[in-house]
C-alpha positions in Angstrom: 34.9 53.1 -58.3 38.6 53.0 -59.2 39.4 51.4 -55.9 36.6 48.9 -56.2 37.9 47.9 -59.6 41.4 47.5 -58.1 40.0 45.3 -55.2 38.2 43.1 -57.7 41.2 42.6 -60.1 44.1 42.6 -57.7 43.3 39.1 -56.2 43.1 37.7 -59.8 46.5 39.1 -60.7 48.0 37.8 -57.5 46.6 34.3 -58.1 47.9 34.3 -61.6 51.4 35.4 -60.3 51.7 32.4 -58.0 50.9 29.8 -60.7 53.8 27.5 -61.7 55.0 28.4 -65.2 53.6 25.3 -67.0 50.1 26.2 -65.6 50.7 29.9 -66.4 51.2 29.0 -70.1 48.2 26.7 -70.2 46.2 29.7 -69.0 47.8 31.8 -71.7 46.7 29.3 -74.4 43.2 29.7 -73.2 43.4 33.5 -73.1 44.9 33.4 -76.6 41.9 31.5 -77.9 39.5 34.0 -76.3 41.4 37.1 -77.3 42.2 36.1 -80.9 39.4 33.8 -82.0 36.4 35.1 -80.0 37.0 38.8 -79.2 39.4 39.5 -82.1 41.2 42.1 -80.1 42.9 44.6 -82.5 43.1 41.9 -85.2 42.5 44.5 -87.9 45.3 46.7 -86.6 47.8 43.9 -86.4 46.8 42.7 -89.9 47.2 46.1 -91.4 50.5 46.7 -89.7 51.9 43.4 -90.9 50.7 44.1 -94.5 52.5 47.5 -94.5 55.7 46.3 -92.8 56.1 42.9 -94.4 54.7 43.3 -97.9 57.2 40.8 -99.3 55.5 37.9 -97.4 52.4 36.1 -98.6 49.0 36.5 -96.9 49.5 33.0 -95.4 52.9 33.8 -94.1 51.7 37.0 -92.4 48.7 35.1 -90.9 51.2 32.7 -89.2 53.1 35.6 -87.8 49.8 37.3 -86.7 48.7 34.2 -84.7 52.2 33.8 -83.1 52.3 37.5 -82.2 49.0 37.1 -80.3 50.2 34.0 -78.5 53.3 35.9 -77.5 51.2 38.9 -76.4 49.2 36.7 -74.1 52.3 35.1 -72.7 53.9 38.5 -72.0 50.7 39.8 -70.3 50.8 36.9 -67.9 54.5 37.2 -67.4 53.9 40.8 -66.3 51.5 39.5 -63.7 54.1 36.9 -62.7 56.5 39.7 -61.8 54.4 40.4 -58.7 55.8 37.3 -56.9 58.7 36.0 -59.0 61.9 35.7 -57.1 65.2 37.4 -58.1 66.8 34.0 -58.7 64.0 32.9 -61.0 63.9 36.1 -63.1 67.7 36.0 -63.4 67.5 32.5 -64.8 64.8 33.4 -67.3 66.2 36.8 -68.4 69.9 36.6 -69.1 72.5 39.0 -70.6 75.2 37.9 -73.1 77.6 40.8 -72.6 76.8 42.6 -69.4 80.4 43.8 -69.3 79.7 46.1 -72.3 77.2 48.0 -70.1 79.4 47.9 -67.0 82.3 49.4 -69.0 80.0 52.3 -69.9 79.2 52.9 -66.2 83.0 53.4 -65.6 83.0 56.4 -67.9 81.2 58.3 -65.1 78.2 59.5 -67.1 74.5 58.7 -66.8 73.2 56.3 -69.5 70.2 56.5 -71.8 69.2 52.9 -72.5 67.1 52.5 -75.6 65.0 49.4 -76.3 61.9 48.4 -78.2 58.5 46.9 -77.4 59.8 43.6 -78.5 60.1 40.1 -76.8 60.0 40.9 -73.1 60.5 44.6 -72.4 58.9 44.2 -68.9 61.5 41.8 -67.6 64.3 44.2 -68.5 63.8 45.4 -64.9 65.9 42.4 -63.9 68.9 44.4 -65.2 68.9 46.2 -61.9 70.1 43.1 -60.2 73.4 43.4 -62.0 74.2 47.1 -62.2 75.5 49.9 -60.0 73.6 52.9 -61.3 70.1 53.6 -60.2 67.6 52.4 -62.8 64.7 54.4 -64.0 62.0 53.3 -66.4 60.0 55.9 -68.3 56.4 55.1 -68.6 52.9 56.5 -69.3 51.0 57.0 -66.0 48.1 54.6 -65.5 44.8 56.3 -65.1 43.8 54.2 -62.1 46.1 55.5 -59.2 45.9 52.2 -57.3 47.2 50.1 -60.3 49.7 52.9 -60.9 51.1 52.4 -57.4 51.0 48.6 -57.8 53.2 48.8 -60.9 55.6 51.2 -59.2 55.8 48.9 -56.1 56.5 45.8 -58.3 59.3 47.7 -60.1 60.8 48.9 -56.8 61.1 45.3 -55.7 63.7 45.0 -58.4 65.3 48.4 -57.6 63.7 50.0 -60.7 62.0 53.3 -60.4 59.3 54.5 -62.7 59.0 58.1 -63.9 56.5 59.5 -66.3 57.5 61.2 -69.6 56.7 64.6 -68.0 59.0 63.9 -65.1 61.9 62.6 -67.1 63.8 65.8 -67.9 63.4 67.3 -64.4 64.4 64.0 -62.8 67.6 63.7 -64.9 68.4 67.4 -64.2 67.9 67.0 -60.4 70.1 63.8 -60.4 72.8 65.6 -62.4 72.9 68.5 -59.9 73.1 66.0 -57.1 75.9 64.0 -58.8 73.6 61.0 -58.9 74.3 58.7 -61.9 71.4 56.8 -63.4 70.4 54.6 -66.3 67.2 55.7 -67.9 65.2 53.3 -70.0 63.5 54.6 -73.1 61.2 52.4 -75.2 61.3 54.7 -78.2 60.0 52.7 -81.0 56.3 53.6 -80.9 54.4 56.5 -82.5 55.0 60.0 -81.2 52.3 62.6 -80.8 51.7 64.6 -84.0 53.5 67.9 -84.0 55.2 70.3 -86.3 58.6 69.1 -85.1 58.3 65.5 -86.1 61.4 63.8 -87.5 60.6 61.4 -90.3 62.6 58.3 -91.1 62.1 55.1 -93.1 61.2 52.3 -90.7 60.2 49.0 -92.1 60.3 50.6 -95.6 57.7 53.2 -94.6 58.3 56.9 -94.0 57.5 57.1 -90.3 57.7 59.8 -87.5 60.1 58.6 -84.8 60.8 59.6 -81.2 64.0 61.5 -80.7 63.5 62.6 -77.1 66.0 60.1 -75.7 68.7 61.4 -78.0 67.9 65.1 -77.2 68.0 64.4 -73.5 71.2 62.4 -73.9 72.8 65.4 -75.6 71.3 68.0 -73.2 72.7 66.1 -70.1 75.7 64.5 -71.8 74.6 60.9 -71.3 76.0 57.9 -73.0 73.6 55.9 -75.1 73.3 52.1 -75.3 70.9 49.8 -77.1 69.4 46.7 -75.6 68.5 43.9 -78.0 66.2 41.3 -76.4 65.6 37.9 -78.0 63.0 35.3 -77.1 64.9 32.0 -76.7 61.8 29.9 -75.9 58.6 30.3 -73.9 59.5 32.2 -70.7 63.2 32.6 -71.5 64.9 35.7 -72.9 68.4 36.8 -73.8 69.5 40.4 -74.0 72.7 41.9 -75.4 74.0 45.5 -75.3 75.4 47.7 -78.1 76.9 51.1 -77.4 75.3 53.7 -79.7 77.4 56.6 -78.5 79.8 57.5 -75.7 80.2 61.0 -77.1 76.7 62.1 -78.1 77.4 65.8 -78.6 79.7 65.1 -81.5 77.0 63.2 -83.5 74.6 65.0 -85.9 71.1 65.4 -84.6 68.7 62.5 -85.2 71.5 60.1 -86.2 71.3 58.2 -82.8 67.5 57.9 -83.1 67.8 56.7 -86.7 70.5 54.1 -85.7 68.2 52.9 -82.9 65.3 52.4 -85.4 67.6 50.6 -87.8 68.4 48.1 -85.0 64.7 47.7 -84.1 63.9 47.0 -87.7 66.6 44.3 -87.9 65.3 42.8 -84.7 61.8 42.6 -86.1 62.8 41.1 -89.4 64.6 38.3 -87.6 61.5 37.2 -85.7 58.5 39.5 -86.4 56.1 37.5 -84.2 57.7 39.0 -81.0 56.9 42.7 -81.9 54.0 44.6 -80.4 51.9 44.9 -83.6 48.7 45.9 -81.8 49.9 49.5 -81.6 48.9 51.8 -84.5 52.5 52.5 -85.5 51.8 54.1 -88.9 48.7 56.2 -88.1 50.5 59.5 -89.0 51.4 60.5 -92.6 53.8 63.2 -93.7 51.1 64.8 -95.8 49.1 65.4 -92.7 46.3 62.8 -93.4 
């Protein structure tokens, strides 16, 4: 059954991927109308998240952001499909870096790098970074249940010299690379909700006491990796600009959780500048410190 689903959907994704960008975004407008106005996909979740995170705005102001966020979500979904056939030249034109030298200077220090980013703007096209760097790039992801789509996603990333590893494979992969003397950059999208556990670290994010991921920081300390933050901005439809900021080049001297907290502060700043480009469909504040 999984293979049948793959056979039915793959041709649609491929056809979408070969559409010229103007047609792609016309299609996105149609999908937006269906997803937002007809289906109402996760509209209640988005509305609740916006109310908690942006209480200083009026209902009407949050409604504008809500609609823009759904439009961006549809754009990004189709841009993900476009990655199947997009050329290196095209993606390099549409996803640019303002200070690539900051990252490259970090490579010269001879340590692997933990790259932290958010589910903001275009986190999928960050894979274009591998066209500009020396280290082998790894993206940490949650394995797709359908093995055929899982392989497709890995194959698409490999086209841009990006390699996907699951969260369970991350520590062992970094350890093996360290033993082999293989330097890598490991991409952590660490802004979403961690699983509930007794070892949660709580921090104020968007003014709300929130459990945050600290796995990237702990792995960076365990394997003595440098840590860098990638801030992605949407310039206009189909065009993004990214900039790097070094969070630490001496992680073992920094108090536990401070790197993770600094990362969340930067994500918050990013969101406040243009909240419509954040992934609001995720239930970010479903955990409460009192256990409810």
